[in-house]
C-alpha positions in Angstrom: -121.9 -80.9 22.5 -123.5 -79.4 25.6 -123.6 -80.9 29.1 -125.8 -80.2 32.1 -123.1 -78.8 34.4 -123.7 -78.4 38.1 -124.7 -74.8 39.1 -121.7 -72.5 39.7 -121.2 -71.0 43.1 -122.6 -67.7 41.7 -125.7 -69.7 40.5 -126.1 -71.4 43.9 -125.7 -68.1 45.7 -128.4 -66.5 43.5 -130.8 -69.4 44.1 -130.2 -69.2 47.9 -130.9 -65.5 47.7 -134.2 -66.2 45.9 -135.2 -68.7 48.6 -134.3 -66.2 51.3 -136.6 -63.6 49.9 -140.1 -63.8 51.5 -142.6 -65.4 49.0 -145.4 -63.2 50.3 -145.3 -59.9 52.1 -148.5 -58.2 53.3 -148.4 -54.8 55.1 -151.5 -53.0 56.3 -154.0 -54.9 54.2 -157.6 -53.9 54.7 -160.7 -54.5 52.7 -164.2 -53.2 52.9 -167.3 -54.5 51.0 -169.0 -51.1 50.3 -172.5 -52.4 49.6 -172.7 -54.2 52.9 -170.4 -51.7 54.6 -168.5 -54.6 56.2 -164.8 -54.3 57.0 -163.7 -57.9 56.1 -160.0 -57.4 56.7 -158.5 -54.8 59.1 -154.7 -54.0 58.9 -153.5 -57.5 58.2 -149.7 -58.0 58.2 -148.0 -61.2 57.2 -144.6 -62.6 56.0 -144.3 -66.0 54.3 -140.9 -67.5 53.8 -140.2 -69.3 50.5 -141.0 -73.0 50.9 -143.0 -72.6 54.1 -146.5 -73.8 54.9 -148.8 -71.2 56.4 -152.4 -71.9 57.7 -154.8 -69.0 58.1 -157.2 -70.3 60.8 -160.5 -68.8 61.7 -164.2 -69.5 61.8 -166.7 -68.6 59.1 -166.8 -64.8 58.7 -163.3 -64.2 60.0 -162.0 -62.8 56.7 -160.2 -65.9 55.4 -162.0 -66.2 52.1 -161.6 -62.4 51.4 -157.8 -62.8 52.0 -157.8 -65.8 49.6 -159.6 -63.8 46.9 -157.2 -60.8 47.2 -154.1 -63.0 47.1 -155.3 -64.9 44.1 -156.0 -61.6 42.3 -159.8 -62.2 42.1 -160.6 -59.1 44.2 -158.7 -55.8 44.4 -158.2 -54.6 48.0 -159.9 -51.4 48.9 -157.6 -50.4 51.7 -158.5 -47.7 54.2 -158.7 -44.0 53.5 -155.2 -42.5 53.3 -153.6 -46.0 53.7 -152.1 -47.8 50.7 -151.6 -51.5 51.6 -148.4 -53.2 50.4 -148.8 -56.7 49.0 -146.0 -58.4 47.1 -146.0 -62.0 45.9 -142.7 -63.4 44.6 -141.4 -59.9 44.3 -144.4 -58.6 42.3 -146.6 -55.8 43.5 -150.1 -57.1 43.6 -151.5 -53.8 42.4 -149.6 -53.7 39.1 -148.2 -57.3 38.6 -151.3 -59.4 38.8 -150.7 -61.1 35.5 -147.2 -62.1 36.4 -148.4 -63.4 39.8 -151.1 -65.5 38.3 -148.6 -67.3 36.2 -146.8 -68.5 39.3 -149.8 -69.4 41.5 -151.6 -72.6 41.8 -155.1 -72.3 43.3 -157.4 -74.9 44.9 -160.9 -73.3 45.4 -163.3 -74.3 48.1 -166.0 -75.0 45.5 -165.3 -77.5 42.6 -163.6 -75.9 39.6 -163.4 -79.0 37.4 -165.9 -79.7 34.6 -167.9 -82.7 35.8 -168.8 -83.7 32.3 -165.2 -84.1 31.2 -162.7 -86.7 32.2 -159.9 -85.9 34.6 -157.3 -85.8 31.8 -159.5 -83.6 29.6 -159.8 -81.1 32.5 -156.0 -81.1 32.9 -155.5 -80.5 29.1 -157.8 -77.4 29.3 -155.8 -76.1 32.3 -152.5 -76.6 30.5 -153.7 -74.6 27.5 -154.8 -71.8 29.8 -151.1 -71.6 30.9 -149.8 -71.9 27.3 -148.7 -75.5 27.5 -149.1 -77.9 24.6 -147.5 -80.8 22.8 -144.9 -83.0 24.4 -144.7 -80.8 27.5 -148.3 -81.2 28.3 -148.3 -84.9 27.4 -145.5 -85.3 30.0 -146.9 -83.1 32.7 -150.4 -84.6 32.9 -149.4 -88.2 33.7 -146.7 -86.9 36.1 -149.2 -84.9 38.1 -151.9 -87.7 38.1 -149.3 -90.2 39.4 -148.2 -87.7 42.1 -151.8 -87.5 43.5 -152.6 -91.2 43.0 -155.0 -90.8 40.1 -153.2 -92.5 37.2 -155.9 -95.3 37.0 -158.7 -92.7 37.0 -157.3 -90.4 34.3 -160.1 -91.2 31.8 -163.0 -91.3 34.3 -165.5 -88.5 34.1 -165.0 -86.2 37.0 -168.7 -86.4 37.9 -168.3 -90.1 38.7 -165.4 -89.5 41.2 -165.9 -89.5 45.0 -165.4 -86.2 46.8 -161.9 -87.2 47.9 -160.8 -88.3 44.5 -162.2 -85.1 43.0 -160.2 -83.0 45.5 -157.0 -84.8 44.4 -157.9 -84.1 40.8 -158.2 -80.4 41.8 -154.8 -80.6 43.3 -153.3 -82.1 40.1 -154.9 -79.3 38.1 -153.5 -76.6 40.4 -150.0 -78.1 40.2 -149.9 -78.8 36.5 -147.9 -75.7 35.5 -145.3 -76.0 38.3 -146.4 -73.0 40.4 -144.1 -71.5 43.0 -147.0 -70.9 45.4 -150.1 -72.9 46.1 -153.1 -71.2 47.7 -155.9 -73.3 49.0 -159.3 -72.2 50.3 -160.9 -74.7 52.8 -159.5 -77.6 50.8 -161.1 -80.3 53.0 -164.7 -79.1 52.8 -167.0 -82.0 52.3 -164.3 -84.6 52.4 -164.1 -87.6 54.8 -161.1 -88.1 57.1 -159.5 -90.8 55.0 -159.7 -88.7 51.8 -158.4 -85.7 53.7 -155.4 -87.7 54.8 -154.7 -88.9 51.3 -155.0 -85.3 49.9 -152.5 -84.0 52.5 -150.1 -86.9 51.8 -150.1 -86.0 48.1 -149.5 -82.3 48.9 -146.7 -83.0 51.4 -145.0 -85.2 48.8 -145.1 -82.3 46.3 -143.7 -79.9 48.9 -140.7 -82.2 49.5 -140.2 -82.6 45.7 -140.4 -78.9 44.6 -140.0 -76.7 47.7 -143.5 -75.4 47.1 -144.8 -72.5 49.2 -148.3 -73.2 50.6 -150.9 -70.9 52.0 -154.1 -72.5 53.2 -157.3 -71.1 54.8 -159.1 -73.4 57.1 -161.6 -73.6 60.0 -160.2 -77.0 61.0 -157.8 -76.7 63.9 -156.3 -80.2 63.4 -155.6 -79.3 59.7 -153.7 -76.2 60.9 -151.6 -78.2 63.2 -149.6 -79.5 60.2 -148.5 -75.9 59.2 -145.1 -74.3 59.9 -146.9 -71.1 60.8 -150.5 -70.4 61.9 -152.2 -67.0 61.5 -155.3 -66.8 63.7 -157.9 -64.5 62.2 -161.0 -63.1 63.9 -163.3 -60.4 62.5 -160.8 -59.5 59.9 -157.8 -59.0 62.3 -154.8 -61.1 63.1 -155.1 -62.0 66.8 -152.3 -64.5 67.1 -149.5 -65.8 64.9 -146.7 -68.4 65.4 -145.9 -72.1 65.0 -148.6 -74.4 66.4 -146.2 -75.4 69.2 -145.4 -71.8 70.1 -149.1 -70.7 70.1 -150.0 -73.5 72.5 -147.0 -73.0 74.7 -148.3 -69.5 75.4 -151.5 -71.1 76.8 -152.0 -73.3 79.9 -153.7 -76.6 80.6 -157.5 -76.5 80.4 -159.6 -78.0 83.2 -163.2 -78.7 82.2 -165.7 -79.3 85.0 -169.4 -80.4 84.6 -171.7 -80.5 87.6 -175.3 -81.7 88.3 -176.2 -78.3 89.7 -175.6 -74.8 88.1 -175.0 -73.1 91.4 -172.3 -75.7 92.3 -170.6 -75.1 89.0 -170.5 -71.3 89.6 -168.9 -71.9 93.0 -166.3 -74.3 91.7 -165.4 -72.1 88.8 -164.9 -69.0 91.0 -162.8 -71.0 93.5 -160.6 -72.3 90.7 -159.9 -68.8 89.4 -159.2 -67.5 92.9 -157.1 -70.4 94.2 -155.1 -71.3 91.1 -155.0 -68.0 89.2 -157.0 -69.5 86.4 -158.8 -67.8 83.6 -162.3 -68.9 82.6 -162.7 -69.7 78.9 -166.0 -69.2 77.0 -168.6 -71.9 77.7 -168.8 -74.4 74.8 -171.3 -76.7 76.5 -174.1 -75.7 78.8 -173.4 -76.8 82.4 -169.6 -77.1 81.9 -167.0 -74.6 83.0 -163.6 -74.5 81.3 -160.7 -72.9 83.2 -157.2 -72.3 81.8 -154.6 -72.7 84.6 -150.9 -73.5 85.2 -151.4 -76.0 88.1 -153.7 -78.3 86.2 -153.0 -81.5 88.1 -153.3 -79.8 91.5 -156.5 -78.2 90.5 -157.9 -81.5 89.3 -157.2 -83.1 92.6 -158.7 -80.2 94.5 -161.9 -80.4 92.6 -162.3 -84.1 93.3 -161.4 -83.8 96.9 -163.5 -80.7 97.7 -166.4 -81.1 95.3 -166.4 -84.7 94.2 -170.0 -85.2 95.2 -171.3 -82.4 93.0 -169.1 -83.1 89.9 -170.5 -85.1 87.0 -167.3 -85.1 85.0 -163.9 -83.4 85.1 -161.1 -83.5 82.5 -157.7 -82.0 82.2 -156.2 -81.5 78.7 -153.3 -79.8 76.9 -154.3 -76.6 75.1 -155.4 -76.8 71.5 -155.4 -74.1 68.7 -159.1 -73.8 69.4 -158.3 -72.9 73.0 -155.8 -70.4 71.8 -158.5 -68.7 69.7 -161.0 -68.6 72.5 -158.4 -67.3 75.0 -157.3 -64.5 72.6 -160.8 -63.4 71.5 -163.0 -64.4 74.4 -165.4 -66.0 71.8 -166.2 -69.6 71.1 -164.5 -70.6 67.9 -167.7 -71.9 66.2 -169.9 -69.0 67.1 -168.0 -66.1 65.5 
C-alpha cells in the first residue's frame, strides 16, 4: 500500500531552489527585421523571478510584440553582429531548447486563436491533444479550467457566439489547460470592455494564487500594468525604465497641468514654474496646456492661482502615473511613439 507522504526536507529544499531560480533570463537581446532594416529590439536585459508578474509597457511600435514572438519561440532572434544574446526560460536555452520550452508555456495571443465554428469544449479538446493529453486526464482538466474562468455554463456554446470578454476567458482556459509554468500574454485586453477586462484579470489572479504561475504580459494600457510586480518600460526597442509601479512613480514628481486662454500667457507661466520651482516641462498632450513635473506641487498650484488666476482656464495637480514616467524618461508622448 502506498501513501502520499509529505515532501521530505530534501524535496522541499529542492523545490525552494527551483522557485529561487529566475524563470526567465534575457541578456543582450536584439532583433532586426532585415527586409525593413528595422532594429525592433536593442540590447534588452530582463530577469523574471519564478511566480512573478511582469508587464512590458510601451506604445505601438516599441518592440513589445517582437519580444513576445521571440519568447514564445515563434521568431528566432537575429542578435547584433558579434553579439550572441542569452535567453533562458525555465533553465532551457532558447536557441536549442525551444521544444522543451513550448511544453511549459501557456500563450494568449493578441488575435483570436480559437476556432469560431467549434464549441468552447471542442477547442479545448484540440488544444489538449496538441499537448499529448487524452482520456480521463483531458476529461478532468477541461471542466476544471472552464470553471476557473467562469465558463462552465458556456462549454458547449460555439465560440463565434461568445462576446469578446467571454472569448478572451476561453482563450485563457485554453492557454492554461496543460498546466504551464509560465503564461505569456500579448495585449490580452484588446477590444474588451472594462467589465470583461476586470473579469479576465480576476480569473488570471485566481490561477496565480492557485499554482504560483509566472506571468509576462505586453500591454499599452498603463492601468493594466499597475497590477504587475515589475514593469519594464520599452521605447523604440530599448528598456528605458524598470521597477515596481510604486518605485517607478516614486522617482517622479507631482504633475501640474495648466491651461490658459492665451498661448503667450501659457508660455510665461510655464517658464516661470520651471525657474521658480525647479520643474521640468513634460511633452504637451493637449494643445494649449502645459504640464510641469515639480516637487513643490501644492505651492506651485497656489502661486499660479495667485499670480495668473485671470489668465488660467484650468489648473490641476496630480500624482505621477506610469504614462508620466514614460514621457519623462523618453521626452515623447506615450501615444505618439
